[in-house]
A tleap script that builds the chain and sets N, CA, C and O, in Angstrom:
source leaprc.protein.ff14SB
mol = sequence {
  NMET ARG HIE PHE SER CYS ASP LEU CYS GLY
  LYS ASP LEU THR PRO GLY GLU GLU THR ARG
  TYR VAL VAL ARG MET GLU THR TYR PRO ALA
  SER VAL PRO GLY GLU LEU THR GLU ALA ASP
  LEU ASP GLU ASP HIE LEU GLU THR MET ALA
  GLU MET LEU GLU GLU LEU GLU ALA ARG GLU
  GLU LEU ASP GLY PRO PRO PRO ALA THR PRO
  GLU ARG ARG SER GLY GLU TYR ASP LEU CYS
  ALA GLY CYS TYR ARG LYS PHE ALA ALA ASP
  PRO LEU GLY ARG GLU ARG GLY ARG LYS PRO
  HIE PHE SER LYS CASN
}
set mol.1.N position { -58.499 32.430 -15.911 }
set mol.1.CA position { -57.280 32.042 -16.583 }
set mol.1.C position { -56.874 33.164 -17.536 }
set mol.1.O position { -57.702 33.686 -18.283 }
set mol.2.N position { -55.599 33.528 -17.503 }
set mol.2.CA position { -55.097 34.567 -18.406 }
set mol.2.C position { -54.879 33.986 -19.787 }
set mol.2.O position { -54.479 32.832 -19.939 }
set mol.3.N position { -55.142 34.791 -20.769 }
set mol.3.CA position { -54.934 34.388 -22.162 }
set mol.3.C position { -53.633 35.006 -22.660 }
set mol.3.O position { -53.395 36.200 -22.479 }
set mol.4.N position { -52.796 34.189 -23.285 }
set mol.4.CA position { -51.554 34.674 -23.868 }
set mol.4.C position { -51.543 34.338 -25.345 }
set mol.4.O position { -52.018 33.280 -25.759 }
set mol.5.N position { -50.999 35.245 -26.131 }
set mol.5.CA position { -50.791 34.979 -27.549 }
set mol.5.C position { -49.446 35.561 -27.941 }
set mol.5.O position { -48.952 36.491 -27.303 }
set mol.6.N position { -48.858 35.011 -28.991 }
set mol.6.CA position { -47.555 35.468 -29.454 }
set mol.6.C position { -47.694 36.895 -29.974 }
set mol.6.O position { -48.573 37.187 -30.786 }
set mol.7.N position { -46.828 37.771 -29.504 }
set mol.7.CA position { -46.894 39.172 -29.909 }
set mol.7.C position { -46.383 39.397 -31.327 }
set mol.7.O position { -46.543 40.492 -31.866 }
set mol.8.N position { -45.767 38.381 -31.949 }
set mol.8.CA position { -45.320 38.531 -33.331 }
set mol.8.C position { -46.296 37.905 -34.321 }
set mol.8.O position { -46.722 38.560 -35.272 }
set mol.9.N position { -46.650 36.645 -34.103 }
set mol.9.CA position { -47.503 35.967 -35.099 }
set mol.9.C position { -48.957 35.817 -34.662 }
set mol.9.O position { -49.808 35.465 -35.479 }
set mol.10.N position { -49.260 36.079 -33.381 }
set mol.10.CA position { -50.634 35.994 -32.903 }
set mol.10.C position { -51.072 34.608 -32.473 }
set mol.10.O position { -52.231 34.434 -32.096 }
set mol.11.N position { -50.200 33.620 -32.514 }
set mol.11.CA position { -50.547 32.243 -32.153 }
set mol.11.C position { -50.986 32.171 -30.693 }
set mol.11.O position { -50.407 32.827 -29.827 }
set mol.12.N position { -52.021 31.362 -30.431 }
set mol.12.CA position { -52.531 31.162 -29.080 }
set mol.12.C position { -51.492 30.410 -28.253 }
set mol.12.O position { -50.974 29.380 -28.685 }
set mol.13.N position { -51.192 30.925 -27.074 }
set mol.13.CA position { -50.209 30.303 -26.189 }
set mol.13.C position { -50.882 29.855 -24.898 }
set mol.13.O position { -50.506 30.284 -23.807 }
set mol.14.N position { -51.877 28.992 -25.036 }
set mol.14.CA position { -52.594 28.472 -23.884 }
set mol.14.C position { -51.618 27.747 -22.966 }
set mol.14.O position { -50.857 26.894 -23.422 }
set mol.15.N position { -51.631 28.081 -21.672 }
set mol.15.CA position { -50.689 27.437 -20.751 }
set mol.15.C position { -50.772 25.909 -20.814 }
set mol.15.O position { -51.862 25.337 -20.812 }
set mol.16.N position { -49.610 25.261 -20.871 }
set mol.16.CA position { -49.539 23.802 -20.891 }
set mol.16.C position { -49.469 23.198 -22.275 }
set mol.16.O position { -49.038 22.054 -22.416 }
set mol.17.N position { -49.877 23.927 -23.306 }
set mol.17.CA position { -49.875 23.360 -24.649 }
set mol.17.C position { -48.575 23.621 -25.387 }
set mol.17.O position { -48.087 22.743 -26.098 }
set mol.18.N position { -48.008 24.799 -25.236 }
set mol.18.CA position { -46.754 25.137 -25.902 }
set mol.18.C position { -45.958 26.061 -24.990 }
set mol.18.O position { -46.524 26.842 -24.225 }
set mol.19.N position { -44.647 25.960 -25.082 }
set mol.19.CA position { -43.797 26.815 -24.270 }
set mol.19.C position { -43.964 28.267 -24.698 }
set mol.19.O position { -43.944 28.591 -25.886 }
set mol.20.N position { -44.128 29.122 -23.711 }
set mol.20.CA position { -44.239 30.567 -23.957 }
set mol.20.C position { -42.951 31.205 -23.483 }
set mol.20.O position { -42.515 30.987 -22.353 }
set mol.21.N position { -42.346 31.993 -24.354 }
set mol.21.CA position { -41.123 32.709 -24.006 }
set mol.21.C position { -41.464 34.167 -23.749 }
set mol.21.O position { -42.255 34.767 -24.476 }
set mol.22.N position { -40.864 34.729 -22.714 }
set mol.22.CA position { -41.070 36.130 -22.376 }
set mol.22.C position { -39.772 36.877 -22.659 }
set mol.22.O position { -38.707 36.502 -22.169 }
set mol.23.N position { -39.873 37.936 -23.454 }
set mol.23.CA position { -38.723 38.780 -23.769 }
set mol.23.C position { -38.961 40.129 -23.113 }
set mol.23.O position { -39.972 40.782 -23.372 }
set mol.24.N position { -38.033 40.547 -22.264 }
set mol.24.CA position { -38.112 41.863 -21.625 }
set mol.24.C position { -37.021 42.734 -22.224 }
set mol.24.O position { -35.864 42.326 -22.321 }
set mol.25.N position { -37.403 43.929 -22.620 }
set mol.25.CA position { -36.449 44.849 -23.231 }
set mol.25.C position { -36.511 46.190 -22.517 }
set mol.25.O position { -37.577 46.643 -22.099 }
set mol.26.N position { -35.348 46.814 -22.387 }
set mol.26.CA position { -35.259 48.143 -21.804 }
set mol.26.C position { -34.245 48.934 -22.615 }
set mol.26.O position { -33.141 48.465 -22.892 }
set mol.27.N position { -34.640 50.138 -22.988 }
set mol.27.CA position { -33.724 51.004 -23.724 }
set mol.27.C position { -33.581 52.321 -22.987 }
set mol.27.O position { -34.542 52.839 -22.418 }
set mol.28.N position { -32.375 52.851 -23.003 }
set mol.28.CA position { -32.101 54.134 -22.374 }
set mol.28.C position { -30.812 54.680 -22.956 }
set mol.28.O position { -29.966 53.922 -23.430 }
set mol.29.N position { -30.662 56.001 -22.918 }
set mol.29.CA position { -29.438 56.583 -23.470 }
set mol.29.C position { -28.238 56.258 -22.584 }
set mol.29.O position { -28.320 56.330 -21.358 }
set mol.30.N position { -27.140 55.904 -23.210 }
set mol.30.CA position { -25.915 55.628 -22.470 }
set mol.30.C position { -25.232 56.953 -22.166 }
set mol.30.O position { -25.177 57.844 -23.013 }
set mol.31.N position { -24.723 57.070 -20.975 }
set mol.31.CA position { -24.024 58.301 -20.621 }
set mol.31.C position { -22.553 57.986 -20.383 }
set mol.31.O position { -22.193 56.924 -19.876 }
set mol.32.N position { -21.746 58.914 -20.753 }
set mol.32.CA position { -20.307 58.775 -20.559 }
set mol.32.C position { -19.937 59.578 -19.326 }
set mol.32.O position { -20.209 60.777 -19.268 }
set mol.33.N position { -19.317 58.934 -18.330 }
set mol.33.CA position { -18.966 59.691 -17.130 }
set mol.33.C position { -17.927 60.758 -17.447 }
set mol.33.O position { -16.995 60.534 -18.219 }
set mol.34.N position { -18.107 61.915 -16.837 }
set mol.34.CA position { -17.185 63.021 -17.062 }
set mol.34.C position { -15.914 62.846 -16.243 }
set mol.34.O position { -15.818 61.963 -15.392 }
set mol.35.N position { -14.965 63.686 -16.514 }
set mol.35.CA position { -13.710 63.678 -15.777 }
set mol.35.C position { -13.917 64.365 -14.428 }
set mol.35.O position { -14.622 65.371 -14.347 }
set mol.36.N position { -13.316 63.838 -13.384 }
set mol.36.CA position { -13.366 64.428 -12.060 }
set mol.36.C position { -12.252 65.465 -11.939 }
set mol.36.O position { -11.083 65.172 -12.193 }
set mol.37.N position { -12.634 66.682 -11.547 }
set mol.37.CA position { -11.654 67.770 -11.445 }
set mol.37.C position { -11.509 68.223 -9.992 }
set mol.37.O position { -12.285 67.810 -9.130 }
set mol.38.N position { -10.526 69.064 -9.726 }
set mol.38.CA position { -10.333 69.639 -8.387 }
set mol.38.C position { -11.546 70.457 -7.972 }
set mol.38.O position { -11.935 70.445 -6.805 }
set mol.39.N position { -12.147 71.171 -8.925 }
set mol.39.CA position { -13.331 71.991 -8.623 }
set mol.39.C position { -14.480 71.112 -8.132 }
set mol.39.O position { -15.241 71.518 -7.254 }
set mol.40.N position { -14.608 69.903 -8.700 }
set mol.40.CA position { -15.656 68.987 -8.253 }
set mol.40.C position { -15.438 68.577 -6.804 }
set mol.40.O position { -16.394 68.446 -6.040 }
set mol.41.N position { -14.189 68.377 -6.431 }
set mol.41.CA position { -13.877 67.957 -5.066 }
set mol.41.C position { -14.068 69.086 -4.066 }
set mol.41.O position { -14.386 68.831 -2.904 }
set mol.42.N position { -13.880 70.325 -4.492 }
set mol.42.CA position { -14.009 71.476 -3.602 }
set mol.42.C position { -15.462 71.895 -3.380 }
set mol.42.O position { -15.768 72.540 -2.377 }
set mol.43.N position { -16.359 71.539 -4.295 }
set mol.43.CA position { -17.763 71.970 -4.218 }
set mol.43.C position { -18.477 71.300 -3.052 }
set mol.43.O position { -18.199 70.147 -2.720 }
set mol.44.N position { -19.410 72.039 -2.428 }
set mol.44.CA position { -20.224 71.506 -1.335 }
set mol.44.C position { -21.447 70.817 -1.962 }
set mol.44.O position { -22.443 71.467 -2.278 }
set mol.45.N position { -21.354 69.513 -2.134 }
set mol.45.CA position { -22.407 68.761 -2.828 }
set mol.45.C position { -23.693 68.649 -2.012 }
set mol.45.O position { -24.780 68.577 -2.586 }
set mol.46.N position { -23.588 68.634 -0.688 }
set mol.46.CA position { -24.793 68.552 0.142 }
set mol.46.C position { -25.657 69.791 -0.033 }
set mol.46.O position { -26.879 69.695 -0.144 }
set mol.47.N position { -25.027 70.936 -0.056 }
set mol.47.CA position { -25.785 72.177 -0.237 }
set mol.47.C position { -26.401 72.238 -1.637 }
set mol.47.O position { -27.544 72.665 -1.795 }
set mol.48.N position { -25.655 71.817 -2.632 }
set mol.48.CA position { -26.163 71.797 -4.009 }
set mol.48.C position { -27.378 70.873 -4.117 }
set mol.48.O position { -28.375 71.226 -4.746 }
set mol.49.N position { -27.292 69.687 -3.501 }
set mol.49.CA position { -28.422 68.745 -3.538 }
set mol.49.C position { -29.643 69.321 -2.824 }
set mol.49.O position { -30.766 69.164 -3.303 }
set mol.50.N position { -29.438 69.980 -1.692 }
set mol.50.CA position { -30.556 70.578 -0.962 }
set mol.50.C position { -31.249 71.635 -1.819 }
set mol.50.O position { -32.478 71.704 -1.848 }
set mol.51.N position { -30.462 72.461 -2.517 }
set mol.51.CA position { -31.040 73.480 -3.395 }
set mol.51.C position { -31.821 72.835 -4.543 }
set mol.51.O position { -32.912 73.286 -4.890 }
set mol.52.N position { -31.254 71.778 -5.129 }
set mol.52.CA position { -31.935 71.101 -6.238 }
set mol.52.C position { -33.258 70.490 -5.769 }
set mol.52.O position { -34.258 70.572 -6.483 }
set mol.53.N position { -33.278 69.877 -4.577 }
set mol.53.CA position { -34.509 69.292 -4.045 }
set mol.53.C position { -35.563 70.362 -3.778 }
set mol.53.O position { -36.743 70.152 -4.057 }
set mol.54.N position { -35.148 71.500 -3.242 }
set mol.54.CA position { -36.094 72.590 -3.008 }
set mol.54.C position { -36.702 73.077 -4.317 }
set mol.54.O position { -37.908 73.315 -4.394 }
set mol.55.N position { -35.867 73.229 -5.354 }
set mol.55.CA position { -36.364 73.662 -6.660 }
set mol.55.C position { -37.334 72.641 -7.242 }
set mol.55.O position { -38.361 73.005 -7.814 }
set mol.56.N position { -37.005 71.367 -7.093 }
set mol.56.CA position { -37.868 70.307 -7.615 }
set mol.56.C position { -39.218 70.300 -6.904 }
set mol.56.O position { -40.258 70.185 -7.552 }
set mol.57.N position { -39.211 70.421 -5.581 }
set mol.57.CA position { -40.460 70.450 -4.818 }
set mol.57.C position { -41.316 71.645 -5.213 }
set mol.57.O position { -42.532 71.516 -5.356 }
set mol.58.N position { -40.690 72.809 -5.390 }
set mol.58.CA position { -41.433 74.010 -5.781 }
set mol.58.C position { -42.036 73.836 -7.169 }
set mol.58.O position { -43.176 74.236 -7.408 }
set mol.59.N position { -41.283 73.249 -8.071 }
set mol.59.CA position { -41.773 73.034 -9.440 }
set mol.59.C position { -42.923 72.030 -9.461 }
set mol.59.O position { -43.891 72.217 -10.198 }
set mol.60.N position { -42.829 70.963 -8.656 }
set mol.60.CA position { -43.901 69.964 -8.612 }
set mol.60.C position { -45.190 70.561 -8.066 }
set mol.60.O position { -46.280 70.193 -8.506 }
set mol.61.N position { -45.074 71.490 -7.101 }
set mol.61.CA position { -46.262 72.141 -6.555 }
set mol.61.C position { -46.966 72.955 -7.629 }
set mol.61.O position { -48.195 73.022 -7.649 }
set mol.62.N position { -46.205 73.574 -8.520 }
set mol.62.CA position { -46.787 74.402 -9.572 }
set mol.62.C position { -47.242 73.584 -10.780 }
set mol.62.O position { -48.349 73.776 -11.282 }
set mol.63.N position { -46.395 72.679 -11.240 }
set mol.63.CA position { -46.654 71.966 -12.500 }
set mol.63.C position { -47.143 70.535 -12.340 }
set mol.63.O position { -47.612 69.947 -13.314 }
set mol.64.N position { -47.052 69.956 -11.161 }
set mol.64.CA position { -47.345 68.543 -10.989 }
set mol.64.C position { -46.067 67.740 -11.205 }
set mol.64.O position { -45.002 68.321 -11.410 }
set mol.65.N position { -46.160 66.419 -11.161 }
set mol.65.CA position { -44.962 65.591 -11.297 }
set mol.65.C position { -44.343 65.739 -12.690 }
set mol.65.O position { -45.060 65.986 -13.660 }
set mol.66.N position { -43.032 65.594 -12.795 }
set mol.66.CA position { -42.391 65.715 -14.109 }
set mol.66.C position { -42.802 64.566 -15.027 }
set mol.66.O position { -43.053 63.460 -14.548 }
set mol.67.N position { -42.875 64.805 -16.331 }
set mol.67.CA position { -43.254 63.739 -17.260 }
set mol.67.C position { -42.151 62.682 -17.344 }
set mol.67.O position { -40.985 62.961 -17.062 }
set mol.68.N position { -42.536 61.471 -17.735 }
set mol.68.CA position { -41.560 60.398 -17.915 }
set mol.68.C position { -40.645 60.753 -19.082 }
set mol.68.O position { -41.082 61.341 -20.072 }
set mol.69.N position { -39.398 60.396 -18.956 }
set mol.69.CA position { -38.462 60.701 -20.035 }
set mol.69.C position { -38.718 59.772 -21.213 }
set mol.69.O position { -38.776 58.554 -21.042 }
set mol.70.N position { -38.870 60.338 -22.407 }
set mol.70.CA position { -39.172 59.505 -23.580 }
set mol.70.C position { -37.990 58.652 -24.004 }
set mol.70.O position { -38.160 57.699 -24.765 }
set mol.71.N position { -36.788 58.976 -23.524 }
set mol.71.CA position { -35.622 58.211 -23.924 }
set mol.71.C position { -35.573 56.843 -23.250 }
set mol.71.O position { -34.952 55.925 -23.783 }
set mol.72.N position { -36.205 56.686 -22.107 }
set mol.72.CA position { -36.169 55.433 -21.360 }
set mol.72.C position { -37.484 54.696 -21.601 }
set mol.72.O position { -38.561 55.204 -21.289 }
set mol.73.N position { -37.379 53.496 -22.159 }
set mol.73.CA position { -38.580 52.705 -22.444 }
set mol.73.C position { -38.325 51.252 -22.062 }
set mol.73.O position { -37.187 50.783 -22.080 }
set mol.74.N position { -39.369 50.568 -21.727 }
set mol.74.CA position { -39.249 49.144 -21.445 }
set mol.74.C position { -40.512 48.450 -21.942 }
set mol.74.O position { -41.563 49.074 -22.091 }
set mol.75.N position { -40.391 47.169 -22.191 }
set mol.75.CA position { -41.530 46.404 -22.669 }
set mol.75.C position { -41.338 44.933 -22.403 }
set mol.75.O position { -40.221 44.463 -22.190 }
set mol.76.N position { -42.449 44.205 -22.418 }
set mol.76.CA position { -42.417 42.764 -22.211 }
set mol.76.C position { -43.253 42.126 -23.311 }
set mol.76.O position { -44.372 42.565 -23.580 }
set mol.77.N position { -42.717 41.103 -23.938 }
set mol.77.CA position { -43.370 40.485 -25.096 }
set mol.77.C position { -43.411 38.977 -24.920 }
set mol.77.O position { -42.445 38.368 -24.461 }
set mol.78.N position { -44.535 38.383 -25.288 }
set mol.78.CA position { -44.702 36.929 -25.266 }
set mol.78.C position { -44.443 36.395 -26.669 }
set mol.78.O position { -44.959 36.929 -27.651 }
set mol.79.N position { -43.637 35.333 -26.755 }
set mol.79.CA position { -43.319 34.735 -28.056 }
set mol.79.C position { -43.547 33.241 -28.015 }
set mol.79.O position { -43.312 32.590 -26.997 }
set mol.80.N position { -44.015 32.696 -29.147 }
set mol.80.CA position { -44.118 31.250 -29.297 }
set mol.80.C position { -42.710 30.709 -29.574 }
set mol.80.O position { -41.777 31.488 -29.768 }
set mol.81.N position { -42.554 29.389 -29.592 }
set mol.81.CA position { -41.237 28.779 -29.779 }
set mol.81.C position { -40.613 29.169 -31.121 }
set mol.81.O position { -39.420 29.465 -31.180 }
set mol.82.N position { -41.394 29.175 -32.186 }
set mol.82.CA position { -40.865 29.513 -33.508 }
set mol.82.C position { -40.404 30.959 -33.593 }
set mol.82.O position { -39.324 31.231 -34.118 }
set mol.83.N position { -41.198 31.881 -33.089 }
set mol.83.CA position { -40.821 33.297 -33.119 }
set mol.83.C position { -39.651 33.571 -32.184 }
set mol.83.O position { -38.818 34.434 -32.461 }
set mol.84.N position { -39.589 32.830 -31.069 }
set mol.84.CA position { -38.456 33.005 -30.160 }
set mol.84.C position { -37.153 32.583 -30.844 }
set mol.84.O position { -36.140 33.270 -30.715 }
set mol.85.N position { -37.168 31.455 -31.573 }
set mol.85.CA position { -35.956 31.016 -32.280 }
set mol.85.C position { -35.511 32.061 -33.289 }
set mol.85.O position { -34.318 32.339 -33.407 }
set mol.86.N position { -36.457 32.643 -34.019 }
set mol.86.CA position { -36.112 33.690 -34.981 }
set mol.86.C position { -35.546 34.917 -34.263 }
set mol.86.O position { -34.562 35.507 -34.709 }
set mol.87.N position { -36.174 35.293 -33.154 }
set mol.87.CA position { -35.707 36.451 -32.391 }
set mol.87.C position { -34.314 36.199 -31.823 }
set mol.87.O position { -33.446 37.069 -31.898 }
set mol.88.N position { -34.094 35.014 -31.254 }
set mol.88.CA position { -32.799 34.701 -30.642 }
set mol.88.C position { -31.681 34.688 -31.686 }
set mol.88.O position { -30.546 35.060 -31.385 }
set mol.89.N position { -31.995 34.264 -32.900 }
set mol.89.CA position { -30.988 34.213 -33.962 }
set mol.89.C position { -30.671 35.601 -34.513 }
set mol.89.O position { -29.553 35.839 -34.970 }
set mol.90.N position { -31.630 36.514 -34.476 }
set mol.90.CA position { -31.439 37.847 -35.052 }
set mol.90.C position { -32.226 38.876 -34.233 }
set mol.90.O position { -33.230 39.398 -34.717 }
set mol.91.N position { -31.789 39.181 -32.996 }
set mol.91.CA position { -32.594 40.042 -32.117 }
set mol.91.C position { -32.789 41.468 -32.620 }
set mol.91.O position { -33.761 42.119 -32.237 }
set mol.92.N position { -31.898 41.969 -33.461 }
set mol.92.CA position { -32.054 43.330 -33.972 }
set mol.92.C position { -32.740 43.373 -35.333 }
set mol.92.O position { -32.950 44.456 -35.879 }
set mol.93.N position { -33.089 42.232 -35.881 }
set mol.93.CA position { -33.793 42.187 -37.156 }
set mol.93.C position { -32.944 42.587 -38.350 }
set mol.93.O position { -33.474 43.071 -39.350 }
set mol.94.N position { -31.658 42.396 -38.261 }
set mol.94.CA position { -30.767 42.797 -39.351 }
set mol.94.C position { -31.006 41.968 -40.610 }
set mol.94.O position { -31.040 42.509 -41.716 }
set mol.95.N position { -31.170 40.675 -40.447 }
set mol.95.CA position { -31.371 39.800 -41.616 }
set mol.95.C position { -32.716 40.072 -42.282 }
set mol.95.O position { -32.844 39.975 -43.503 }
set mol.96.N position { -33.698 40.406 -41.488 }
set mol.96.CA position { -35.038 40.664 -42.016 }
set mol.96.C position { -35.033 41.852 -42.967 }
set mol.96.O position { -35.763 41.861 -43.959 }
set mol.97.N position { -34.212 42.854 -42.666 }
set mol.97.CA position { -34.182 44.071 -43.460 }
set mol.97.C position { -33.331 43.992 -44.712 }
set mol.97.O position { -33.395 44.883 -45.559 }
set mol.98.N position { -32.542 42.949 -44.844 }
set mol.98.CA position { -31.685 42.829 -46.018 }
set mol.98.C position { -32.486 42.364 -47.219 }
set mol.98.O position { -33.335 41.477 -47.123 }
set mol.99.N position { -32.199 42.976 -48.336 }
set mol.99.CA position { -32.891 42.607 -49.572 }
set mol.99.C position { -32.008 41.639 -50.358 }
set mol.99.O position { -30.785 41.780 -50.350 }
set mol.100.N position { -32.602 40.669 -51.028 }
set mol.100.CA position { -31.794 39.735 -51.809 }
set mol.100.C position { -31.123 40.442 -52.982 }
set mol.100.O position { -31.686 41.372 -53.558 }
set mol.101.N position { -29.938 40.003 -53.325 }
set mol.101.CA position { -29.198 40.576 -54.433 }
set mol.101.C position { -29.363 39.655 -55.642 }
set mol.101.O position { -28.935 38.501 -55.613 }
set mol.102.N position { -29.978 40.164 -56.691 }
set mol.102.CA position { -30.192 39.372 -57.911 }
set mol.102.C position { -29.192 39.781 -58.972 }
set mol.102.O position { -28.834 40.953 -59.088 }
set mol.103.N position { -28.740 38.796 -59.753 }
set mol.103.CA position { -27.822 39.100 -60.849 }
set mol.103.C position { -28.574 39.793 -61.970 }
set mol.103.O position { -29.805 39.805 -61.986 }
set mol.104.N position { -27.817 40.385 -62.928 }
set mol.104.CA position { -28.437 41.162 -64.008 }
set mol.104.C position { -28.725 40.328 -65.246 }
set mol.104.O position { -28.877 40.922 -66.314 }
set mol.105.N position { -28.813 39.002 -65.195 }
set mol.105.CA position { -29.085 38.222 -66.398 }
set mol.105.C position { -30.529 38.216 -66.733 }
set mol.105.O position { -30.931 37.602 -67.721 }
savepdb mol mol.pdb
quit
């Protein structure tokens, strides 16, 4: 039997006793598509791709496979019902980071 615990508070999430919520997250840089120009339409893309593949194969033979890009990350987290409600209400943690404002009296 697999053991699950809440990744935020550490509570035991034994199957059947309490609902376990799974949160999957993926982050990656957003890219803005460029403008299509006449030069793009005139270029021989098949030949360019063949050259790029040859360069990639040659580089892999020398250096091994390319490293994973650090900009792209993903993760999976188990949450108990209480932590899931908190996460669903404030998924970016904005409220958690706010400090209370006290008057000067």
